[in-house]
C-alpha positions in Angstrom: 0.0 0.0 0.0 2.8 2.4 0.9 4.4 1.8 -2.5 1.2 2.6 -4.2 0.7 5.8 -2.3 4.2 6.9 -3.2 3.5 6.4 -6.9 0.5 8.6 -6.8 0.4 11.6 -9.1 1.6 14.5 -6.9 -0.7 17.0 -8.5 -3.6 14.9 -7.1 -2.0 13.8 -3.9 -1.2 17.3 -2.8 -4.3 19.1 -4.1 -5.2 21.7 -1.4 -7.9 20.6 1.1 -9.0 24.2 2.0 -9.0 27.6 0.3 -6.4 28.9 2.7 -3.9 26.3 1.4 -4.1 27.5 -2.1 -1.5 29.7 -3.8 -3.5 32.7 -5.0 -3.2 36.4 -5.1 -4.4 38.0 -1.9 -7.3 39.7 -3.6 -8.5 36.5 -5.1 -8.1 34.5 -1.9 -10.0 37.1 0.1 -12.9 37.1 -2.3 -13.2 33.4 -2.4 -13.1 33.1 1.4 -15.8 35.7 1.7 -17.9 33.7 -0.8 -17.4 30.5 1.1 -18.2 32.1 4.5 -21.2 34.1 3.3 -24.7 32.9 2.6 -24.8 34.6 -0.9 -25.1 32.2 -3.8 -23.8 34.0 -6.8 -23.4 32.0 -10.0 -19.7 32.2 -10.8 -17.3 31.8 -13.7 -13.7 30.9 -12.8 -11.6 31.5 -15.9 -8.0 31.7 -16.8 -4.8 29.6 -17.4 -4.8 25.8 -16.9 -3.5 24.6 -13.6 -4.1 27.7 -11.6 -6.7 26.1 -9.2 -10.1 26.9 -10.8 -11.6 23.5 -10.2 -10.0 23.1 -6.7 -11.3 26.5 -5.7 -14.8 25.6 -6.9 -14.9 22.4 -4.9 -13.7 24.1 -1.8 -16.5 26.7 -1.7 -18.7 24.2 0.1 -18.4 20.6 1.4 -21.5 19.7 -0.5 -20.8 19.9 -4.2 -21.7 18.0 -7.4 -19.3 18.2 -10.3 -19.8 17.4 -14.0 -17.0 17.2 -16.5 -18.4 19.2 -19.5 -15.6 17.9 -21.8 -17.2 14.5 -21.4 -20.8 15.4 -21.0 -21.3 18.3 -23.5 -24.8 18.1 -24.8 -28.4 18.8 -24.0 -29.0 15.4 -22.4 -26.4 16.0 -19.7 -28.1 19.3 -18.8 -31.4 17.4 -18.4 -29.7 15.0 -16.0 -28.2 18.0 -14.2 -31.6 19.6 -13.8 -32.9 16.4 -12.1 -30.0 16.5 -9.6 -30.4 20.3 -9.0 -34.1 19.8 -8.3 -33.4 17.1 -5.6 -33.2 18.7 -2.1 -29.8 18.2 -0.5 -29.8 16.0 2.6 -26.4 17.4 3.7 -27.0 21.2 3.8 -29.4 23.9 2.7 -27.7 24.1 -0.7 -25.1 22.6 -2.9 -22.4 23.9 -5.2 -22.7 22.6 -8.8 -19.4 22.7 -10.5 -19.5 22.8 -14.3 -15.9 22.0 -15.0 -14.4 22.8 -18.4 -17.7 24.5 -19.3 -16.2 26.0 -22.5 -16.6 22.5 -24.1 -20.4 22.7 -23.8 -22.4 22.6 -27.1 -24.4 25.7 -28.1 -27.7 23.9 -27.3 -26.4 22.9 -23.9 -25.4 26.5 -23.2 -28.8 27.8 -24.2 -30.6 25.3 -22.0 -28.4 26.3 -19.0 -29.8 29.9 -19.0 -33.1 28.8 -17.5 -31.5 26.1 -15.4 -29.3 28.6 -13.6 -32.2 30.9 -12.8 -34.7 28.2 -11.9 -32.4 26.2 -9.7 -30.5 29.1 -8.0 -32.6 28.8 -4.7 -30.9 25.5 -3.6 -27.9 25.6 -5.8 -24.8 27.7 -6.4 -23.4 27.2 -9.9 -19.7 27.6 -10.6 -18.4 27.3 -14.2 -14.7 26.8 -14.9 -13.2 27.6 -18.3 -9.8 28.0 -19.8 -11.4 29.8 -22.8 -14.4 31.8 -21.6 -14.9 33.4 -24.9 -16.4 30.0 -26.0 -19.3 30.6 -23.6 -22.4 32.5 -24.9 -23.1 36.1 -24.0 -26.3 34.9 -22.3 -24.3 32.7 -19.9 -21.7 35.5 -19.3 -24.5 37.8 -18.2 -25.6 35.3 -15.5 -22.2 34.6 -14.2 -19.9 36.7 -12.0 -16.3 36.3 -13.4 -13.2 35.7 -11.3 -10.0 35.7 -13.2 -7.4 33.0 -12.5 -5.0 34.4 -15.1 -2.1 35.1 -12.7 1.1 37.0 -13.6 3.9 34.4 -14.2 6.3 37.1 -13.0 4.7 37.5 -9.6 7.7 36.8 -7.3 5.7 36.3 -4.2 3.5 33.7 -5.7 6.5 31.9 -7.3 8.3 31.9 -3.9 5.2 30.4 -2.3 5.3 27.7 -5.0 9.0 27.0 -4.3 8.2 26.6 -0.6 5.3 24.3 -1.4 7.5 22.2 -3.6 10.1 21.9 -0.9 7.5 20.8 1.6 6.3 18.2 -0.8 9.8 16.8 -1.4 10.4 16.7 2.4 7.1 14.8 2.9 8.2 12.3 0.2 11.6 11.9 1.8 13.4 13.5 -1.1 15.5 16.6 -1.5 16.8 18.8 -4.4 18.9 21.9 -4.7 16.8 25.0 -4.4 18.1 26.1 -7.8 16.6 23.1 -9.4 13.2 23.7 -7.7 13.3 27.4 -8.7 14.1 26.5 -12.3 11.1 24.2 -12.5 8.8 26.8 -10.9 10.1 29.5 -13.2 9.5 27.4 -16.3 6.1 26.0 -15.4 4.4 28.7 -13.2 1.5 29.7 -13.0 0.5 26.2 -14.1 0.9 24.7 -10.6 -0.3 21.3 -11.7 2.5 21.3 -14.3 5.0 22.4 -11.6 4.2 19.3 -9.4 4.2 16.9 -12.4 7.6 18.2 -13.5 8.9 18.1 -10.0 7.8 14.5 -9.6 9.3 13.6 -13.0 12.7 15.3 -12.5 13.3 14.4 -8.9 11.3 11.4 -7.8 11.9 9.6 -11.1 15.4 10.7 -11.7 
């Protein structure tokens, strides 16, 4: 079992378990925490570069969430299924977060049907869309979603340093070590794609 754990993809193994553990600009972190702690249920659009934490942040807004992969379930039939789920009262809390991951893959018909779904089901549900390419979403959906930009500046030295520290902590947890210059080089080349940082770290150090 220990060997299997050690072979786990680090990007998944070390996915943050709470918003405060994420590496985000202070303004973004503050806004997300307020959304988590408040009772307001705005429909949201997390957009920006891959690997910056959009899906993770959406999941961490509430313990009770339902997630659908829109790259796999793109069409109108998947929205009909989603409506049935959204109409079912939650037994865990007074509302649930519905995460529409990679929503930019949705077909035009699916996007059109979601306009009414978001409005009809907003009482017991909070919708969070994630997208790498938000321009692929219709104007009608954009008008219903409050955008939060996850396009972080790759030159942000503070965030990069936090990523270096996180990488060092992961290596220590794995019983490994590396020169700080090697870690800094990986972060410099891959950041702000933090998923790619961890995958490259695992490849270059754990599998060296």
